[in-house]
VEXBA-559792 format. One record per residue (C-alpha): x, y, z; residue in one letter. Coordinates in Angstrom, 1 decimal. Example, Ala and Ser with C-alpha at 12.3 -4.5 7.8 and 13.67 -1.06 7.14 Angstrom:
<recs>
x=12.3 y=-4.5 z=7.8 resn=A
x=13.7 y=-1.1 z=7.1 resn=S
</recs>
This chain:
<recs>
x=-31.5 y=157.6 z=273.5 resn=E
x=-32.9 y=160.9 z=272.5 resn=F
x=-36.6 y=161.3 z=273.1 resn=R
x=-36.9 y=164.8 z=271.6 resn=R
x=-34.7 y=166.0 z=268.9 resn=V
x=-34.8 y=169.3 z=266.9 resn=L
x=-32.8 y=169.6 z=263.7 resn=F
x=-32.2 y=173.3 z=263.4 resn=T
x=-30.6 y=176.2 z=261.5 resn=W
x=-29.0 y=178.7 z=263.9 resn=D
x=-30.3 y=181.8 z=262.0 resn=S
x=-33.8 y=180.5 z=261.4 resn=S
x=-36.6 y=182.4 z=263.2 resn=P
x=-38.8 y=179.3 z=263.1 resn=A
x=-36.1 y=177.3 z=264.8 resn=C
x=-35.7 y=179.9 z=267.5 resn=K
x=-39.4 y=179.9 z=268.0 resn=K
x=-39.6 y=176.1 z=268.2 resn=A
x=-36.8 y=175.9 z=270.7 resn=L
x=-38.5 y=178.5 z=272.9 resn=K
x=-41.9 y=176.8 z=272.7 resn=L
x=-40.7 y=173.3 z=273.4 resn=I
x=-38.6 y=174.7 z=276.3 resn=G
x=-41.8 y=176.1 z=277.8 resn=E
x=-43.3 y=172.6 z=278.0 resn=T
x=-40.4 y=171.6 z=280.3 resn=G
x=-38.7 y=169.5 z=277.7 resn=A
x=-35.0 y=170.0 z=276.9 resn=S
x=-34.4 y=168.7 z=273.4 resn=P
x=-31.3 y=167.4 z=271.8 resn=K
x=-30.4 y=170.1 z=269.2 resn=V
x=-28.7 y=169.1 z=266.0 resn=V
x=-27.5 y=172.1 z=264.0 resn=R
x=-27.6 y=171.5 z=260.3 resn=L
x=-25.6 y=174.6 z=259.5 resn=D
x=-22.5 y=173.8 z=261.6 resn=D
x=-20.6 y=172.1 z=260.0 resn=P
x=-22.4 y=172.8 z=256.7 resn=W
x=-20.9 y=169.9 z=254.8 resn=D
x=-22.3 y=167.3 z=257.3 resn=K
x=-25.6 y=169.2 z=258.0 resn=G
x=-26.4 y=169.5 z=254.3 resn=N
x=-26.3 y=165.8 z=253.9 resn=V
x=-28.5 y=165.3 z=257.0 resn=M
x=-31.0 y=167.8 z=255.8 resn=R
x=-31.3 y=166.0 z=252.5 resn=A
x=-31.8 y=162.7 z=254.3 resn=A
x=-34.5 y=164.3 z=256.6 resn=L
x=-36.2 y=165.6 z=253.4 resn=G
x=-36.3 y=162.1 z=252.0 resn=R
x=-37.7 y=160.7 z=255.3 resn=L
x=-40.3 y=163.3 z=255.9 resn=T
x=-41.1 y=164.9 z=252.6 resn=G
x=-40.0 y=168.2 z=254.0 resn=K
x=-36.5 y=169.6 z=254.0 resn=S
x=-37.4 y=172.8 z=255.9 resn=S
x=-36.2 y=173.4 z=259.4 resn=V
x=-36.9 y=172.9 z=262.2 resn=P
x=-37.5 y=169.2 z=261.9 resn=S
x=-38.9 y=168.1 z=265.2 resn=I
x=-38.9 y=164.5 z=266.4 resn=W
x=-40.5 y=163.2 z=269.6 resn=V
x=-40.1 y=159.5 z=270.7 resn=G
x=-38.6 y=158.7 z=267.4 resn=G
x=-41.5 y=160.0 z=265.5 resn=E
x=-41.5 y=163.1 z=263.2 resn=Y
x=-44.1 y=165.6 z=264.4 resn=I
x=-43.5 y=168.3 z=261.8 resn=G
x=-41.9 y=171.7 z=261.9 resn=G
x=-42.7 y=174.7 z=264.1 resn=C
x=-45.9 y=176.0 z=262.5 resn=D
x=-47.0 y=173.2 z=260.2 resn=D
x=-46.3 y=169.7 z=259.1 resn=G
x=-47.0 y=167.4 z=256.2 resn=P
x=-50.0 y=165.4 z=257.7 resn=S
x=-52.5 y=165.1 z=260.5 resn=D
x=-50.1 y=162.7 z=262.2 resn=E
x=-47.3 y=165.3 z=261.9 resn=A
x=-49.1 y=168.7 z=262.1 resn=P
x=-46.2 y=170.7 z=263.6 resn=G
x=-45.4 y=172.0 z=267.1 resn=L
x=-47.8 y=174.9 z=267.3 resn=V
x=-50.8 y=173.0 z=266.0 resn=P
x=-50.2 y=170.2 z=268.4 resn=M
x=-49.9 y=172.7 z=271.3 resn=A
x=-53.2 y=174.3 z=270.3 resn=F
x=-54.9 y=170.9 z=270.0 resn=R
x=-53.6 y=169.9 z=273.4 resn=G
x=-51.7 y=166.9 z=272.0 resn=T
x=-48.1 y=168.2 z=272.4 resn=L
x=-47.8 y=167.6 z=276.1 resn=R
x=-49.4 y=164.2 z=275.7 resn=E
x=-47.0 y=163.2 z=273.0 resn=K
x=-44.0 y=164.4 z=275.1 resn=L
x=-45.3 y=162.5 z=278.2 resn=E
x=-45.9 y=159.3 z=276.2 resn=A
x=-42.4 y=159.5 z=274.9 resn=A
x=-40.9 y=160.1 z=278.4 resn=G
x=-39.6 y=163.3 z=276.9 resn=A
x=-40.4 y=165.8 z=279.8 resn=L
x=-37.9 y=166.7 z=282.3 resn=D
x=-38.7 y=165.5 z=285.9 resn=I
x=-39.3 y=169.0 z=287.2 resn=G
x=-41.9 y=169.7 z=284.6 resn=S
x=-44.2 y=166.8 z=285.6 resn=M
x=-46.3 y=168.9 z=288.0 resn=R
x=-50.0 y=169.3 z=287.2 resn=E
x=-51.3 y=172.4 z=285.6 resn=A
x=-53.0 y=174.8 z=287.9 resn=P
x=-56.8 y=174.6 z=288.1 resn=A
x=-58.8 y=177.1 z=286.1 resn=A
x=-60.3 y=180.0 z=288.1 resn=P
x=-63.6 y=179.0 z=289.7 resn=G
x=-63.0 y=175.3 z=289.1 resn=A
x=-64.1 y=172.8 z=291.8 resn=A
x=-61.2 y=171.4 z=293.9 resn=H
</recs>
């Protein structure tokens, strides 16, 4: 079972950015390259487009649900990786899906001046 999957294109700046950002959460996604081999990836990309309404990459899935691309998505339920991070919902989604690696489950440090 893959709890976090990124469908990518190796030369895409958005895909590279998404991989970096999701890696910073402590998650290690299953990466499916759609450009290697091209003949199989092109068919998968078309199928993803039919499922999500978007054929752009990256196509990011967490817990079997489409969350969008890197910077945007087609709906409020799938707004994209960056908007979810800014809203504070990305880590929650990853945790709920059991998609964080064990070593990343530590609590965030307290804000300066916060009561302990």
